[in-house]
N, C-alpha and C positions, 0 to 999 in steps of 0.2 A: 390426448394430453391432459384433458380435464381430470381423468381418473388419477393420473400421477400427481396433479396439483392438489387434489383432495387428500391423497395419502401422505404427500410430503408435508402438507400443512400440519397434520397430526404427528408425523414422525419427527419433525424438526422442532417440536414445541420446546424442548429443553436446550436447544442450541442457542449460542450467544447472538448469532446474526441469522435468524431463520429466513428472512426475506432474501438476503444476498445468497445464502446457500441454496434456497429453492430455485432462484433465478439461474444460478450456475448449473445446477443439476438438470433443469429443464432444457437449457441450452445444449448440453451434451446429449441428452436423450433425443432431442430433435434430429440429430445427425446419426447417432448410433442407437438404433431401436432394439438391438439385441441385448442391451444392458437393461436390467430391471432394478429399481430401488427397493430395498427392504430394510427392516429394523432387526438387528441381531446382536448377539453378545460377542465382544472382542476381548481376546485374552492377551494381556500385556506380559512383558518379560518378568515383572515382579510377581506374577500370579494373580494380579487384580483383574477383574472383569468389569466391562462397562458396555452398556447398550448403545450402539452407534448405528448410524445409517450407512449402508454400503450400496454400491452399484455392482450387481452380480450378473455375469453373463459372458459374452464373447465379443472380441473385436476382430474385424476382418483384416487379413494380412495377405499381401501378394508376395509369394515366394517362388522363384524360378518359373515364372509364367503361370502359376496356378494361384487360386485364391483359397485361403483356409481361415478357419475360426480358431482363435486362441482364447481359451477360458481364463478369465481374470476376475479379480474382485478388488474394488477400490473402497477402502474404509475412510470415511470422512470424520475428522476430529470435530469436537464440539465448538471449536473456534473457526471452523471453515466459513469463508474461504481465506481467512487471514493466515492460516497455517496449512502446509501441504498435506494431502491425504497419504495413507499408507497403501501401497499397491502390491498385490501378490498375484503370482500365477497359481491357478487352482486346477491342477491336473485331475483327469478322471482316472478310473481304474486301469485303462489301457494306455496311459501316458506316464512318462517319467520326466522329471525336470532336467533340463540340460544346463548345467552350471556354466556361467560365463561372466563377462566383466560387468554385465548389467543385472544378473540374476544370481542369487546365492542358492545354496543347497536347500534352504527352507522355502524357496520360491519368492522371497522378497525382492522387489525390483528397486534398483538404485539408478537414478538419472540426475544429470546436472540440472534438469528442469525442476526436479523436486527439491534439490539442495538449494537452488537459487530462487525458490518460490517467493513471489512477491505480488500480492493483490493490489490493483486489478490487472496488472500485466499478465499474470498467470491464472489460468482457469482449467476446468476439467476438459473442455473441448480441446484446448491446445495440448494437454497432457496425453489424451487418447490419440491424437494425431501423431505425437512424437512416438508413442508406443507402436503404432502401426509401421512407422518407418524403421524403428530399431528392431522389431520382431521380423520385419521383412529381410533384414540383413543377417540376423542371428536368431533363429527360432528358439524360444525358451523351453520347448518340450519336444519329445520324440516318442514314437509309437513303441509299445511293447505288446507281445503276443501272450494272451491269457490261455491257460490250460483248462479252465473251467468255464462253461457257459454261464453258470450262475454268477460268477464274478463279473462277466461281461455285462450282464443285465443289471447289475447293482450300480447305483449312482450315489454320489456323495450327498450329504445333508438329507438323509432320509427323514429325520425329524426336524422340521424347520424351527421348532422352538427350543431345541437342544443346543448346547454349546458346540459351535463348529470346530472341526479339527484344524482348520486353517484360520489365521496364520499363527502357529506356535512360535512366536518370535524367539530366536535364540535356541529353539529346540530342534529335534530331528523331524524328518518327513516320514509318513507311513510307507512311502515307496522307496526302495533302495536306489541309490545314485549309481549311475553307470557311465563310463566314458566311451562306450561304444557308439558308433554313429547311428542315426535314426534308420529304422527299417521302412519298407513300404507300408502304407496304411492298409488295414484290413478291408476286405470287400464290404463288410457290413458295418453300419454306423449306428452304435448304440448310445450316442450322446444325446439323449432326448432332452436333457436340460438346456442345451444350447442350440438354438435354431441354426442349422447349417445350410439350408437351401439345397442347392444341387451340387455343392462342392464339398471336398473332404473337410474334416473338422480340425486337422492339424497338419503341418507340413512334413513331408518325408525327406529323407536324405538317401539318394540312390548310391549303392555300392557297385562298382564294376568288378566282375570276376577277375581274379588274379590268375592269368593264364601264363604258364611258363613253357619252356621247351621240353618238359617231361610229359609223361602221360597222366600227371596228377591234375585233376579238375575239381573246382569247388562244387559242393553239393547244392546247387541251385536248380530248382525244378524247371525254370524257363529255358534252360539250356540242355542239350543232349550231347554228352561227351563222345568223342570219336577217337580213332587211333591217330598216331603220329602221321602227319602229312595230309590228312583228310581236310575237306572243306565243309564248314557249317553253312548250309544254304537255307535251312528252315528257320524262320523267325517266328517266335511265339510272343504273345502279348503278356505284359506284366499286369499286376492287379489294377493299375490305373489305365489299362487299355492303351498304353503307349508302346511303340516298338522298341525292342532292346537293340543294342549295337550288334551288327552283323560281323561275324568273324570270318575273314576270307582264308586265313592261314594261321597255323599255330604260331603265336608270338607276334602277330600283326593284327590290327583292328582297323575297321573303317566305320565312319559315322554316316548316318543317313542325313538327308537334307533337312528333315524335320528336327533332328537333334542339333544340327548346326544352327538352324534358325532359333531353336530354344536357347542355345548357349549365347548367341549374339543378343537375343532379346534380354536374357538375364544380365549380360554385361551392360547393355544400354540402361536397363532399369537401375542397376547399381550406380552408374554414373549420374542418372537423373536424381536418384535419392540423395546422393552426396551433394549435388548442386542445390537441391531443395533445402537440405540442411544448412548449407552456407547462406542461401537466400533468407531462410527463416532466422538464422542468428543475426544476419545483417539487419533484417527488418526489425527484430526486437531491439537491437542497439539503436537504430534510428528512431524507433518509437519512444525508447527511453529518453533520448536526447530531445525529441520533440515535446514530450511531456514535461521535461525539466524547463525547456524554453517557455512552454505555456504557463508553467508555474511562475517563472520569473516575470513574464509579461503581466500576469494577473496581479502579482505583487506590485509591479511598477504602475499598473493602472490604478490600484488602490491608493498608492502614494500620490499620484497625480490628481486623483479625485479629492483627496484630503487637502492638497495644496490649492486647488481651484476653490474649494469651499472656504478655506481660510482667507484667500484673496477676496472672495465675494463679501465675507463678513467685514474685512478691513475696509473695503470700498464703501460699504454701507455706513460704517462708522465715520469715514472721512467725509462722505456726503452730508451726514448729520452735523458734523462739526463745522463744515463750510456754511451750512444754513444758519447755525447759531451765530457764527462770526459775522455773517452779513447782517443779521438782525442787530447785533451789538454795534456794528459799525454805523448802521443807519441811525440808531438811537444816539450814539455819540455825536454824529454830524448834526442832528437836530438840536441837541443840547448846546453845541458850540454856536450854532446859528442863533439860538435864542439868547445866549449870553452876549453875543456881539450886539444885538439889538437893544438890550436892557441898558438902563442908566448905571453910572458908577455908584458903587456901594461904599459907604463909610465903614471901615473895619471896626472902629470903636463903637459905632452905633449897632453894628451887626452882632457884637458879642456882649452887649449890655443885657444882664439878666432881667427877666420880666417880674420875678417875685423876690421879696426880701430874703427868703431862705436861699435862693440861688445866688443872690448878690453876696450874702455872707460866705457861701461856699467858694465863690470866685476870689474874694478877698483873702480868706484863709489859705487857699491853694497858692495864690501869688506869694504870700508871706512865707509859706513852707518852701517854695522854690528858691526864694531869696536866701533863706537860711541855708539851704543846700549849697548855694553859690558861695556864701561866706565861709563855710567849712572847707570848700575846695580851695579858695584863695588863701586861707590860713595855712593849709598844707603846702601850697606853693611857696608862701613866704618863709615857712620853716625850712624847706629844702634849700632856699637861697640864702639862709642865715639872715633874713631881714628881721625876724623876731626870734627871741630866745625860747628855750624849751618850756620854762615855767609859764610865760605869757601864752605860748601856743596851747599848752594843756588846759589852762584856765578858760581861754576863749572857746576852745573846741568843746569843753565840757558844758559850758553855758548854752552854746548854740545847739548842741545835740539834745539837751533837755528841752529846749524850746521847740526843736523840730519834732520831738516825740509827742509833745502836747498838741502841736498843730495837726499832726497826722491823726491823732485820736479824735480831735475835734472834727476833722474832715470826714472821718468814718461815721461819726455820730450824725453829722448833717446829712450825709448821703442816705442813711437809714431813715431819717425823718422825711426826706424828699422822695423816698421810694425809689432811689437809684440803686443799681447793683453795687456790690462791694468791689473795692479796688483789688 
């Protein structure tokens, strides 16, 4: 795995999230070691090319009781894992793409898991696991027989630095599309690019001969045609070394115990796969709910933490204010006790100024206040018609002039005494 880490560190240098992408790739390669990362050119629908990292190789699939390797290539976008990869089936020369609801004629794979891709709930490991389940129900490729041995020995991507023929999005495939069912796999396996172990590289689809009441028989080598009414007792092996159905009489067939077991096993596998898909979908929904609950709890925890911090600050301020209040209360009580013990103070003596300047200021201030009172009572007398308008205006004018002069004198005395201005 260290070699993969060193290669991915260099290959993912231009990606937006290289660490997340590398972790996702290594997690998938830890389970599916038949996939290999490489840096290659990807061709878009617009004709533009971009150098992207892809996982090229095979994924194991269980189909009708046998295990096969399906060749795929997963192209990772520069924003991986925030955006889903582009997944394609990459058939060899002896394969053709089988068009279905999940695979188009260009080999591109469409899955709800890709359309609903959301990091971190979605990752490459989960995608590959979904592919193994989907391909086990509906294989995306089937075998074709080649007439030339040179074509069998040729493998795609001869030049690893050249632009690969896959995936030409929106374009045609180099192999023709056929609606016929898959044939038996050939006895020789030339898919050296994909390590297959001891099992075939792609799933077959077995066709049972169409036997009617006439003397017409299909041209299948494993069977020996006989005349009407004869019994076929000889059983030959097919290319996968499995017995073919024995035909006891024209128009009637019997199945061997092994074939019945295989069919039952296939039905059980289908039911288990459907159940696993339901469990997977339910688990993903529950996981999404739990993650949302976790997010809500984290937000609530943050709000509670802020509230506790605010309460602690307010508690500290209240404690400080209580301490200051206690100090002021103690000082006030001491002052009251001191005043109770002191002798009575003559107010007139208490306010007698000590200097001539302050005495003059006190006398002028008292006279100014008396003038203010005279103006007030003149206004009250005028309101009550005690004095007439002429007398009111004359007296108010004289008292106002006197008040102005007294205030100017007070200001001048305060300046001389060094007191602040009024």
